[in-house]
PDB file of N, H, CA, C and O in Angstrom:
ATOM      1  N   MET A   1      23.314   9.265  25.760  1.00  0.00           N
ATOM      2  CA  MET A   1      22.740   8.800  25.110  1.00  0.00           C
ATOM      3  C   MET A   1      21.967   7.686  25.240  1.00  0.00           C
ATOM      4  O   MET A   1      21.764   6.969  26.220  1.00  0.00           O
ATOM      5  N   ARG A   2      21.544   7.634  24.068  1.00  0.00           N
ATOM      6  H   ARG A   2      21.709   8.216  23.271  1.00  0.00           H
ATOM      7  CA  ARG A   2      19.977   6.901  24.149  1.00  0.00           C
ATOM      8  C   ARG A   2      19.654   5.323  23.289  1.00  0.00           C
ATOM      9  O   ARG A   2      19.578   5.172  22.069  1.00  0.00           O
ATOM     10  N   LYS A   3      19.473   4.051  24.577  1.00  0.00           N
ATOM     11  H   LYS A   3      19.535   4.173  25.568  1.00  0.00           H
ATOM     12  CA  LYS A   3      19.550   2.705  23.626  1.00  0.00           C
ATOM     13  C   LYS A   3      18.770   2.071  22.017  1.00  0.00           C
ATOM     14  O   LYS A   3      17.730   2.617  21.649  1.00  0.00           O
ATOM     15  N   HIS A   4      19.038   1.560  21.639  1.00  0.00           N
ATOM     16  H   HIS A   4      19.883   1.116  21.939  1.00  0.00           H
ATOM     17  CA  HIS A   4      18.411   1.175  20.084  1.00  0.00           C
ATOM     18  C   HIS A   4      17.896  -0.255  20.716  1.00  0.00           C
ATOM     19  O   HIS A   4      18.543  -0.621  21.698  1.00  0.00           O
ATOM     20  N   TYR A   5      17.228  -0.790  20.453  1.00  0.00           N
ATOM     21  H   TYR A   5      16.702  -0.493  19.656  1.00  0.00           H
ATOM     22  CA  TYR A   5      16.344  -2.092  20.027  1.00  0.00           C
ATOM     23  C   TYR A   5      16.395  -2.347  19.185  1.00  0.00           C
ATOM     24  O   TYR A   5      16.380  -1.579  18.223  1.00  0.00           O
ATOM     25  N   MET A   6      16.501  -3.874  19.128  1.00  0.00           N
ATOM     26  H   MET A   6      16.513  -4.499  19.910  1.00  0.00           H
ATOM     27  CA  MET A   6      15.543  -4.380  17.637  1.00  0.00           C
ATOM     28  C   MET A   6      14.910  -5.694  18.473  1.00  0.00           C
ATOM     29  O   MET A   6      15.093  -6.019  19.647  1.00  0.00           O
ATOM     30  N   ALA A   7      13.917  -6.468  17.194  1.00  0.00           N
ATOM     31  H   ALA A   7      13.769  -6.204  16.241  1.00  0.00           H
ATOM     32  CA  ALA A   7      13.018  -7.489  18.144  1.00  0.00           C
ATOM     33  C   ALA A   7      13.016  -8.783  16.640  1.00  0.00           C
ATOM     34  O   ALA A   7      12.732  -8.763  15.442  1.00  0.00           O
ATOM     35  N   ILE A   8      13.540  -9.819  17.700  1.00  0.00           N
ATOM     36  H   ILE A   8      13.770  -9.835  18.673  1.00  0.00           H
ATOM     37  CA  ILE A   8      12.310 -11.174  16.329  1.00  0.00           C
ATOM     38  C   ILE A   8      11.077 -12.314  17.117  1.00  0.00           C
ATOM     39  O   ILE A   8      11.083 -12.986  18.148  1.00  0.00           O
ATOM     40  N   ASP A   9      10.538 -12.187  16.508  1.00  0.00           N
ATOM     41  H   ASP A   9      10.532 -11.640  15.671  1.00  0.00           H
ATOM     42  CA  ASP A   9       9.504 -12.826  16.800  1.00  0.00           C
ATOM     43  C   ASP A   9       9.725 -14.585  15.847  1.00  0.00           C
ATOM     44  O   ASP A   9      10.291 -14.967  14.823  1.00  0.00           O
ATOM     45  N   GLN A  10       8.923 -15.179  16.907  1.00  0.00           N
ATOM     46  H   GLN A  10       8.463 -14.869  17.739  1.00  0.00           H
ATOM     47  CA  GLN A  10       9.470 -16.752  16.525  1.00  0.00           C
ATOM     48  C   GLN A  10       8.938 -17.508  15.032  1.00  0.00           C
ATOM     49  O   GLN A  10       9.057 -18.686  14.696  1.00  0.00           O
ATOM     50  N   TYR A  11       8.088 -15.941  14.028  1.00  0.00           N
ATOM     51  H   TYR A  11       7.991 -14.984  14.301  1.00  0.00           H
ATOM     52  CA  TYR A  11       8.231 -16.353  12.725  1.00  0.00           C
ATOM     53  C   TYR A  11       9.647 -15.889  12.172  1.00  0.00           C
ATOM     54  O   TYR A  11       9.745 -16.302  11.016  1.00  0.00           O
ATOM     55  N   GLY A  12      10.457 -15.388  12.450  1.00  0.00           N
ATOM     56  H   GLY A  12      10.377 -15.052  13.389  1.00  0.00           H
ATOM     57  CA  GLY A  12      11.659 -14.740  11.613  1.00  0.00           C
ATOM     58  C   GLY A  12      11.508 -12.755  10.930  1.00  0.00           C
ATOM     59  O   GLY A  12      12.359 -12.117  10.310  1.00  0.00           O
ATOM     60  N   GLN A  13      10.075 -12.299  11.393  1.00  0.00           N
ATOM     61  H   GLN A  13       9.383 -12.817  11.896  1.00  0.00           H
ATOM     62  CA  GLN A  13       9.716 -11.193  11.644  1.00  0.00           C
ATOM     63  C   GLN A  13      10.713 -10.442  12.488  1.00  0.00           C
ATOM     64  O   GLN A  13      11.113 -10.846  13.580  1.00  0.00           O
ATOM     65  N   THR A  14      11.204  -8.964  11.722  1.00  0.00           N
ATOM     66  H   THR A  14      10.879  -8.636  10.835  1.00  0.00           H
ATOM     67  CA  THR A  14      12.257  -8.500  12.620  1.00  0.00           C
ATOM     68  C   THR A  14      11.199  -7.078  12.528  1.00  0.00           C
ATOM     69  O   THR A  14      10.331  -6.840  11.688  1.00  0.00           O
ATOM     70  N   PHE A  15      11.651  -6.222  13.769  1.00  0.00           N
ATOM     71  H   PHE A  15      12.357  -6.415  14.451  1.00  0.00           H
ATOM     72  CA  PHE A  15      11.369  -4.975  13.897  1.00  0.00           C
ATOM     73  C   PHE A  15      12.690  -4.214  14.829  1.00  0.00           C
ATOM     74  O   PHE A  15      12.934  -4.314  16.032  1.00  0.00           O
ATOM     75  N   HIS A  16      13.440  -3.393  13.693  1.00  0.00           N
ATOM     76  H   HIS A  16      13.241  -3.312  12.716  1.00  0.00           H
ATOM     77  CA  HIS A  16      13.716  -2.605  14.292  1.00  0.00           C
ATOM     78  C   HIS A  16      13.488  -1.114  14.697  1.00  0.00           C
ATOM     79  O   HIS A  16      12.308  -0.770  14.766  1.00  0.00           O
ATOM     80  N   GLY A  17      14.488  -0.134  14.991  1.00  0.00           N
ATOM     81  H   GLY A  17      15.446  -0.413  14.935  1.00  0.00           H
ATOM     82  CA  GLY A  17      14.645   0.903  15.139  1.00  0.00           C
ATOM     83  C   GLY A  17      14.069   1.337  16.188  1.00  0.00           C
ATOM     84  O   GLY A  17      13.286   2.270  16.011  1.00  0.00           O
ATOM     85  N   LEU A  18      14.267   0.795  17.662  1.00  0.00           N
ATOM     86  H   LEU A  18      14.902   0.036  17.805  1.00  0.00           H
ATOM     87  CA  LEU A  18      13.199   0.490  18.951  1.00  0.00           C
ATOM     88  C   LEU A  18      13.786   1.079  19.860  1.00  0.00           C
ATOM     89  O   LEU A  18      14.660   0.537  20.536  1.00  0.00           O
ATOM     90  N   THR A  19      13.385   2.314  20.022  1.00  0.00           N
ATOM     91  H   THR A  19      12.674   2.754  19.473  1.00  0.00           H
ATOM     92  CA  THR A  19      13.781   3.173  22.026  1.00  0.00           C
ATOM     93  C   THR A  19      13.562   2.838  23.012  1.00  0.00           C
ATOM     94  O   THR A  19      14.334   2.685  23.958  1.00  0.00           O
ATOM     95  N   TYR A  20      11.872   2.579  22.908  1.00  0.00           N
ATOM     96  H   TYR A  20      11.244   2.704  22.139  1.00  0.00           H
ATOM     97  CA  TYR A  20      10.588   2.210  24.300  1.00  0.00           C
ATOM     98  C   TYR A  20      10.432   0.338  23.698  1.00  0.00           C
ATOM     99  O   TYR A  20       9.931   0.421  22.577  1.00  0.00           O
ATOM    100  N   PRO A  21      10.627  -0.889  23.977  1.00  0.00           N
ATOM    101  CA  PRO A  21      10.772  -1.979  22.741  1.00  0.00           C
ATOM    102  C   PRO A  21       8.947  -1.949  23.407  1.00  0.00           C
ATOM    103  O   PRO A  21       8.057  -1.631  22.618  1.00  0.00           O
ATOM    104  N   ARG A  22       8.588  -2.316  24.908  1.00  0.00           N
ATOM    105  H   ARG A  22       9.310  -2.574  25.550  1.00  0.00           H
ATOM    106  CA  ARG A  22       7.335  -3.054  24.808  1.00  0.00           C
ATOM    107  C   ARG A  22       5.981  -1.697  24.679  1.00  0.00           C
ATOM    108  O   ARG A  22       4.815  -1.984  24.410  1.00  0.00           O
ATOM    109  N   LYS A  23       6.471  -0.236  24.937  1.00  0.00           N
ATOM    110  H   LYS A  23       7.419  -0.003  25.155  1.00  0.00           H
ATOM    111  CA  LYS A  23       5.361   0.293  24.223  1.00  0.00           C
ATOM    112  C   LYS A  23       5.483   0.678  22.029  1.00  0.00           C
ATOM    113  O   LYS A  23       4.583   1.271  21.433  1.00  0.00           O
ATOM    114  N   GLU A  24       6.221   0.373  21.630  1.00  0.00           N
ATOM    115  H   GLU A  24       6.952  -0.109  22.114  1.00  0.00           H
ATOM    116  CA  GLU A  24       6.582   0.205  20.126  1.00  0.00           C
ATOM    117  C   GLU A  24       6.371  -0.701  19.332  1.00  0.00           C
ATOM    118  O   GLU A  24       6.290  -0.634  18.105  1.00  0.00           O
ATOM    119  N   LEU A  25       6.243  -1.861  20.222  1.00  0.00           N
ATOM    120  H   LEU A  25       6.308  -1.916  21.218  1.00  0.00           H
ATOM    121  CA  LEU A  25       6.040  -3.262  19.925  1.00  0.00           C
ATOM    122  C   LEU A  25       4.380  -3.202  19.984  1.00  0.00           C
ATOM    123  O   LEU A  25       3.606  -3.457  19.061  1.00  0.00           O
ATOM    124  N   SER A  26       4.131  -2.882  21.036  1.00  0.00           N
ATOM    125  H   SER A  26       4.760  -2.675  21.786  1.00  0.00           H
ATOM    126  CA  SER A  26       2.744  -3.272  20.964  1.00  0.00           C
ATOM    127  C   SER A  26       2.456  -2.380  20.380  1.00  0.00           C
ATOM    128  O   SER A  26       2.924  -2.873  19.353  1.00  0.00           O
ATOM    129  N   GLU A  27       1.957  -1.105  19.926  1.00  0.00           N
ATOM    130  H   GLU A  27       1.577  -0.705  20.760  1.00  0.00           H
ATOM    131  CA  GLU A  27       1.871  -0.042  19.020  1.00  0.00           C
ATOM    132  C   GLU A  27       2.418  -0.631  17.157  1.00  0.00           C
ATOM    133  O   GLU A  27       2.276   0.173  16.235  1.00  0.00           O
ATOM    134  N   ARG A  28       2.931  -1.878  16.916  1.00  0.00           N
ATOM    135  H   ARG A  28       3.046  -2.531  17.664  1.00  0.00           H
ATOM    136  CA  ARG A  28       3.430  -1.879  15.924  1.00  0.00           C
ATOM    137  C   ARG A  28       2.067  -3.106  15.558  1.00  0.00           C
ATOM    138  O   ARG A  28       1.351  -2.997  14.563  1.00  0.00           O
ATOM    139  N   LEU A  29       1.944  -4.131  16.496  1.00  0.00           N
ATOM    140  H   LEU A  29       2.527  -4.220  17.304  1.00  0.00           H
ATOM    141  CA  LEU A  29       1.038  -4.966  16.582  1.00  0.00           C
ATOM    142  C   LEU A  29      -0.346  -4.748  16.670  1.00  0.00           C
ATOM    143  O   LEU A  29      -1.025  -5.335  15.827  1.00  0.00           O
ATOM    144  N   SER A  30      -0.756  -4.248  17.251  1.00  0.00           N
ATOM    145  H   SER A  30      -0.205  -3.771  17.936  1.00  0.00           H
ATOM    146  CA  SER A  30      -1.938  -2.715  17.633  1.00  0.00           C
ATOM    147  C   SER A  30      -3.065  -4.297  18.385  1.00  0.00           C
ATOM    148  O   SER A  30      -4.077  -4.910  18.044  1.00  0.00           O
ATOM    149  N   ASN A  31      -1.683  -4.343  19.965  1.00  0.00           N
ATOM    150  H   ASN A  31      -0.861  -3.845  20.242  1.00  0.00           H
ATOM    151  CA  ASN A  31      -2.500  -5.409  20.970  1.00  0.00           C
ATOM    152  C   ASN A  31      -2.035  -4.256  21.378  1.00  0.00           C
ATOM    153  O   ASN A  31      -1.308  -3.376  20.918  1.00  0.00           O
ATOM    154  N   LYS A  32      -2.797  -4.518  22.651  1.00  0.00           N
ATOM    155  H   LYS A  32      -3.388  -5.233  23.025  1.00  0.00           H
ATOM    156  CA  LYS A  32      -2.020  -3.653  24.338  1.00  0.00           C
ATOM    157  C   LYS A  32      -2.429  -4.730  24.929  1.00  0.00           C
ATOM    158  O   LYS A  32      -3.311  -4.456  25.743  1.00  0.00           O
ATOM    159  N   HIS A  33      -2.034  -6.481  24.853  1.00  0.00           N
ATOM    160  H   HIS A  33      -1.317  -6.703  24.191  1.00  0.00           H
ATOM    161  CA  HIS A  33      -2.047  -7.380  26.198  1.00  0.00           C
ATOM    162  C   HIS A  33      -1.202  -8.013  25.674  1.00  0.00           C
ATOM    163  O   HIS A  33      -1.440  -8.568  24.601  1.00  0.00           O
ATOM    164  N   ILE A  34       0.242  -8.126  26.391  1.00  0.00           N
ATOM    165  H   ILE A  34       0.435  -7.675  27.263  1.00  0.00           H
ATOM    166  CA  ILE A  34       1.582  -7.880  26.521  1.00  0.00           C
ATOM    167  C   ILE A  34       2.128  -8.618  28.210  1.00  0.00           C
ATOM    168  O   ILE A  34       2.090  -7.976  29.260  1.00  0.00           O
ATOM    169  N   ASN A  35       2.506  -9.766  28.112  1.00  0.00           N
ATOM    170  H   ASN A  35       2.537 -10.287  27.259  1.00  0.00           H
ATOM    171  CA  ASN A  35       3.103 -10.250  29.119  1.00  0.00           C
ATOM    172  C   ASN A  35       4.686 -10.862  28.851  1.00  0.00           C
ATOM    173  O   ASN A  35       4.975 -11.529  27.858  1.00  0.00           O
ATOM    174  N   LYS A  36       5.776 -10.452  30.080  1.00  0.00           N
ATOM    175  H   LYS A  36       5.542  -9.910  30.888  1.00  0.00           H
ATOM    176  CA  LYS A  36       7.214 -10.743  29.556  1.00  0.00           C
ATOM    177  C   LYS A  36       6.816 -11.904  29.254  1.00  0.00           C
ATOM    178  O   LYS A  36       5.724 -12.444  29.426  1.00  0.00           O
ATOM    179  N   MET A  37       8.259 -12.453  28.550  1.00  0.00           N
ATOM    180  H   MET A  37       9.147 -12.014  28.410  1.00  0.00           H
ATOM    181  CA  MET A  37       8.608 -13.678  28.272  1.00  0.00           C
ATOM    182  C   MET A  37      10.488 -13.814  28.966  1.00  0.00           C
ATOM    183  O   MET A  37      11.455 -13.072  28.793  1.00  0.00           O
ATOM    184  N   TYR A  38      10.354 -14.867  29.609  1.00  0.00           N
ATOM    185  H   TYR A  38       9.568 -15.469  29.749  1.00  0.00           H
ATOM    186  CA  TYR A  38      11.431 -15.192  30.186  1.00  0.00           C
ATOM    187  C   TYR A  38      11.788 -16.767  30.060  1.00  0.00           C
ATOM    188  O   TYR A  38      11.050 -17.729  30.274  1.00  0.00           O
ATOM    189  N   CYS A  39      13.793 -16.727  29.450  1.00  0.00           N
ATOM    190  H   CYS A  39      14.393 -15.946  29.277  1.00  0.00           H
ATOM    191  CA  CYS A  39      13.750 -17.860  29.506  1.00  0.00           C
ATOM    192  C   CYS A  39      14.627 -18.778  30.785  1.00  0.00           C
ATOM    193  O   CYS A  39      14.560 -18.163  31.849  1.00  0.00           O
ATOM    194  N   ASP A  40      15.482 -20.200  30.906  1.00  0.00           N
ATOM    195  H   ASP A  40      15.536 -20.700  30.041  1.00  0.00           H
ATOM    196  CA  ASP A  40      15.588 -20.661  32.265  1.00  0.00           C
ATOM    197  C   ASP A  40      17.785 -20.148  32.105  1.00  0.00           C
ATOM    198  O   ASP A  40      18.503 -19.983  31.118  1.00  0.00           O
ATOM    199  N   THR A  41      17.941 -20.111  32.945  1.00  0.00           N
ATOM    200  H   THR A  41      17.358 -20.246  33.746  1.00  0.00           H
ATOM    201  CA  THR A  41      19.774 -19.929  32.682  1.00  0.00           C
ATOM    202  C   THR A  41      19.542 -20.889  33.296  1.00  0.00           C
ATOM    203  O   THR A  41      18.569 -21.299  33.928  1.00  0.00           O
ATOM    204  N   LYS A  42      21.297 -21.533  32.899  1.00  0.00           N
ATOM    205  H   LYS A  42      22.088 -21.201  32.386  1.00  0.00           H
ATOM    206  CA  LYS A  42      22.123 -22.253  33.399  1.00  0.00           C
ATOM    207  C   LYS A  42      22.543 -22.786  34.896  1.00  0.00           C
ATOM    208  O   LYS A  42      23.099 -23.810  35.293  1.00  0.00           O
ATOM    209  N   ASP A  43      22.019 -21.616  35.541  1.00  0.00           N
ATOM    210  H   ASP A  43      21.567 -20.784  35.218  1.00  0.00           H
ATOM    211  CA  ASP A  43      22.249 -21.688  37.323  1.00  0.00           C
ATOM    212  C   ASP A  43      20.997 -22.076  37.929  1.00  0.00           C
ATOM    213  O   ASP A  43      20.859 -22.306  39.130  1.00  0.00           O
ATOM    214  N   GLY A  44      19.390 -22.191  36.380  1.00  0.00           N
ATOM    215  H   GLY A  44      19.502 -22.004  35.404  1.00  0.00           H
ATOM    216  CA  GLY A  44      18.204 -22.340  37.088  1.00  0.00           C
ATOM    217  C   GLY A  44      17.151 -21.379  37.524  1.00  0.00           C
ATOM    218  O   GLY A  44      15.978 -21.673  37.755  1.00  0.00           O
ATOM    219  N   ARG A  45      17.729 -20.131  37.616  1.00  0.00           N
ATOM    220  H   ARG A  45      18.682 -19.893  37.429  1.00  0.00           H
ATOM    221  CA  ARG A  45      16.882 -18.615  37.483  1.00  0.00           C
ATOM    222  C   ARG A  45      16.388 -17.900  36.077  1.00  0.00           C
ATOM    223  O   ARG A  45      16.780 -17.909  34.911  1.00  0.00           O
ATOM    224  N   SER A  46      15.995 -17.672  36.348  1.00  0.00           N
ATOM    225  H   SER A  46      15.676 -17.665  37.296  1.00  0.00           H
ATOM    226  CA  SER A  46      15.017 -16.932  35.190  1.00  0.00           C
ATOM    227  C   SER A  46      14.891 -15.317  35.351  1.00  0.00           C
ATOM    228  O   SER A  46      14.664 -14.471  36.215  1.00  0.00           O
ATOM    229  N   LYS A  47      15.333 -15.492  33.268  1.00  0.00           N
ATOM    230  H   LYS A  47      15.518 -16.180  32.566  1.00  0.00           H
ATOM    231  CA  LYS A  47      16.271 -13.758  32.893  1.00  0.00           C
ATOM    232  C   LYS A  47      14.713 -13.727  31.756  1.00  0.00           C
ATOM    233  O   LYS A  47      14.081 -14.534  31.074  1.00  0.00           O
ATOM    234  N   HIS A  48      14.650 -12.139  32.139  1.00  0.00           N
ATOM    235  H   HIS A  48      15.163 -11.484  32.694  1.00  0.00           H
ATOM    236  CA  HIS A  48      13.359 -11.120  31.013  1.00  0.00           C
ATOM    237  C   HIS A  48      14.321 -11.314  29.409  1.00  0.00           C
ATOM    238  O   HIS A  48      15.317 -10.602  29.282  1.00  0.00           O
ATOM    239  N   ILE A  49      13.975 -12.212  28.363  1.00  0.00           N
ATOM    240  H   ILE A  49      13.166 -12.790  28.467  1.00  0.00           H
ATOM    241  CA  ILE A  49      13.861 -11.839  27.224  1.00  0.00           C
ATOM    242  C   ILE A  49      13.811 -10.896  26.182  1.00  0.00           C
ATOM    243  O   ILE A  49      14.578 -10.283  25.439  1.00  0.00           O
ATOM    244  N   GLY A  50      11.829 -11.095  26.568  1.00  0.00           N
ATOM    245  H   GLY A  50      11.206 -11.592  27.171  1.00  0.00           H
ATOM    246  CA  GLY A  50      11.112 -10.377  25.758  1.00  0.00           C
ATOM    247  C   GLY A  50       9.506 -10.329  26.054  1.00  0.00           C
ATOM    248  O   GLY A  50       8.995 -10.513  27.158  1.00  0.00           O
ATOM    249  N   TYR A  51       8.939 -10.093  25.051  1.00  0.00           N
ATOM    250  H   TYR A  51       9.355  -9.944  24.153  1.00  0.00           H
ATOM    251  CA  TYR A  51       6.965 -10.118  25.269  1.00  0.00           C
ATOM    252  C   TYR A  51       6.551 -11.201  24.098  1.00  0.00           C
ATOM    253  O   TYR A  51       6.739 -11.557  22.935  1.00  0.00           O
ATOM    254  N   VAL A  52       5.942 -11.406  25.149  1.00  0.00           N
ATOM    255  H   VAL A  52       5.790 -11.116  26.094  1.00  0.00           H
ATOM    256  CA  VAL A  52       4.418 -12.116  23.666  1.00  0.00           C
ATOM    257  C   VAL A  52       4.004 -10.479  24.330  1.00  0.00           C
ATOM    258  O   VAL A  52       4.289  -9.679  25.222  1.00  0.00           O
ATOM    259  N   ILE A  53       2.796 -10.790  22.703  1.00  0.00           N
ATOM    260  H   ILE A  53       2.565 -11.440  21.979  1.00  0.00           H
ATOM    261  CA  ILE A  53       2.098  -9.852  22.025  1.00  0.00           C
ATOM    262  C   ILE A  53       1.229 -10.282  21.537  1.00  0.00           C
ATOM    263  O   ILE A  53       1.640 -10.727  20.465  1.00  0.00           O
ATOM    264  N   GLY A  54      -0.078 -10.507  21.651  1.00  0.00           N
ATOM    265  H   GLY A  54      -0.413 -10.146  22.522  1.00  0.00           H
ATOM    266  CA  GLY A  54      -0.868 -11.355  21.390  1.00  0.00           C
ATOM    267  C   GLY A  54      -0.256 -12.468  20.768  1.00  0.00           C
ATOM    268  O   GLY A  54       0.641 -13.052  21.376  1.00  0.00           O
ATOM    269  N   GLY A  55      -0.640 -12.881  19.543  1.00  0.00           N
ATOM    270  H   GLY A  55      -1.369 -12.407  19.049  1.00  0.00           H
ATOM    271  CA  GLY A  55       0.586 -13.971  19.270  1.00  0.00           C
ATOM    272  C   GLY A  55       1.874 -13.987  18.492  1.00  0.00           C
ATOM    273  O   GLY A  55       2.126 -14.464  17.385  1.00  0.00           O
ATOM    274  N   HIS A  56       2.675 -13.298  19.416  1.00  0.00           N
ATOM    275  H   HIS A  56       2.471 -12.911  20.315  1.00  0.00           H
ATOM    276  CA  HIS A  56       3.364 -12.588  18.455  1.00  0.00           C
ATOM    277  C   HIS A  56       4.629 -13.229  19.982  1.00  0.00           C
ATOM    278  O   HIS A  56       4.165 -13.181  21.121  1.00  0.00           O
ATOM    279  N   TRP A  57       5.944 -13.700  19.807  1.00  0.00           N
ATOM    280  H   TRP A  57       6.321 -13.740  18.882  1.00  0.00           H
ATOM    281  CA  TRP A  57       6.616 -13.718  21.176  1.00  0.00           C
ATOM    282  C   TRP A  57       8.275 -13.099  20.490  1.00  0.00           C
ATOM    283  O   TRP A  57       9.004 -13.910  19.917  1.00  0.00           O
ATOM    284  N   CYS A  58       8.578 -12.064  20.597  1.00  0.00           N
ATOM    285  H   CYS A  58       7.986 -11.406  21.063  1.00  0.00           H
ATOM    286  CA  CYS A  58       9.493 -11.589  20.219  1.00  0.00           C
ATOM    287  C   CYS A  58      10.464 -11.184  21.704  1.00  0.00           C
ATOM    288  O   CYS A  58      10.110 -10.648  22.754  1.00  0.00           O
ATOM    289  N   GLU A  59      11.895 -11.735  21.222  1.00  0.00           N
ATOM    290  H   GLU A  59      12.183 -12.170  20.370  1.00  0.00           H
ATOM    291  CA  GLU A  59      12.292 -11.575  21.333  1.00  0.00           C
ATOM    292  C   GLU A  59      13.068 -10.443  21.233  1.00  0.00           C
ATOM    293  O   GLU A  59      13.051  -9.953  20.104  1.00  0.00           O
ATOM    294  N   VAL A  60      13.887  -9.747  22.219  1.00  0.00           N
ATOM    295  H   VAL A  60      13.901 -10.145  23.137  1.00  0.00           H
ATOM    296  CA  VAL A  60      14.341  -8.569  22.427  1.00  0.00           C
ATOM    297  C   VAL A  60      16.098  -8.025  22.547  1.00  0.00           C
ATOM    298  O   VAL A  60      16.564  -8.381  23.630  1.00  0.00           O
ATOM    299  N   PHE A  61      16.880  -7.438  21.874  1.00  0.00           N
ATOM    300  H   PHE A  61      16.502  -7.149  20.994  1.00  0.00           H
ATOM    301  CA  PHE A  61      17.944  -7.456  21.170  1.00  0.00           C
ATOM    302  C   PHE A  61      18.040  -5.852  21.493  1.00  0.00           C
ATOM    303  O   PHE A  61      17.365  -4.982  20.942  1.00  0.00           O
ATOM    304  N   GLU A  62      19.228  -5.615  22.714  1.00  0.00           N
ATOM    305  H   GLU A  62      19.776  -6.322  23.161  1.00  0.00           H
ATOM    306  CA  GLU A  62      20.032  -4.028  22.439  1.00  0.00           C
ATOM    307  C   GLU A  62      20.660  -3.859  20.727  1.00  0.00           C
ATOM    308  O   GLU A  62      20.680  -4.955  20.167  1.00  0.00           O
ATOM    309  N   VAL A  63      20.920  -3.252  20.266  1.00  0.00           N
ATOM    310  H   VAL A  63      20.904  -2.361  20.721  1.00  0.00           H
ATOM    311  CA  VAL A  63      21.658  -2.677  19.338  1.00  0.00           C
ATOM    312  C   VAL A  63      22.704  -1.984  19.377  1.00  0.00           C
ATOM    313  O   VAL A  63      22.622  -0.756  19.421  1.00  0.00           O
ATOM    314  N   LYS A  64      24.102  -2.736  19.366  1.00  0.00           N
ATOM    315  H   LYS A  64      24.169  -3.733  19.329  1.00  0.00           H
ATOM    316  CA  LYS A  64      25.170  -1.939  19.912  1.00  0.00           C
ATOM    317  C   LYS A  64      26.196  -2.044  18.839  1.00  0.00           C
ATOM    318  O   LYS A  64      26.436  -3.134  18.321  1.00  0.00           O
ATOM    319  N   ARG A  65      27.148  -0.352  18.289  1.00  0.00           N
ATOM    320  H   ARG A  65      26.952   0.534  18.710  1.00  0.00           H
ATOM    321  CA  ARG A  65      27.825  -0.608  17.336  1.00  0.00           C
ATOM    322  C   ARG A  65      28.988  -1.118  17.685  1.00  0.00           C
ATOM    323  O   ARG A  65      29.192  -0.981  18.891  1.00  0.00           O
ATOM    324  N   ILE A  66      30.192  -1.877  16.867  1.00  0.00           N
ATOM    325  H   ILE A  66      30.026  -1.988  15.887  1.00  0.00           H
ATOM    326  CA  ILE A  66      31.165  -2.646  17.228  1.00  0.00           C
ATOM    327  C   ILE A  66      31.640  -2.237  17.982  1.00  0.00           C
ATOM    328  O   ILE A  66      31.193  -2.663  19.047  1.00  0.00           O
ATOM    329  N   ASN A  67      32.697  -1.295  18.139  1.00  0.00           N
ATOM    330  H   ASN A  67      33.060  -0.949  17.274  1.00  0.00           H
ATOM    331  CA  ASN A  67      33.599  -0.373  18.632  1.00  0.00           C
ATOM    332  C   ASN A  67      33.002   0.645  20.022  1.00  0.00           C
ATOM    333  O   ASN A  67      33.500   1.608  20.606  1.00  0.00           O
ATOM    334  N   SER A  68      31.517  -0.220  20.211  1.00  0.00           N
ATOM    335  H   SER A  68      31.113  -1.002  19.737  1.00  0.00           H
ATOM    336  CA  SER A  68      31.571   0.882  21.479  1.00  0.00           C
ATOM    337  C   SER A  68      31.923   0.378  23.197  1.00  0.00           C
ATOM    338  O   SER A  68      31.953   1.220  24.095  1.00  0.00           O
TER     339      SER A  68
END
């Protein structure tokens, strides 16, 4: 079964129905310049949480059913 994703940018704009988030966000935002976005964890490491595409900081989430 294929995974599904959604993204939320810093303005609260949502992007639903993503299967390949990096590629599809790039197409939807009409921008090919993409950087990974990271956040720090409590243990001092970094974790990839989304993408910076043009002026949009998109945090990506996997969408799952409640009973999966």
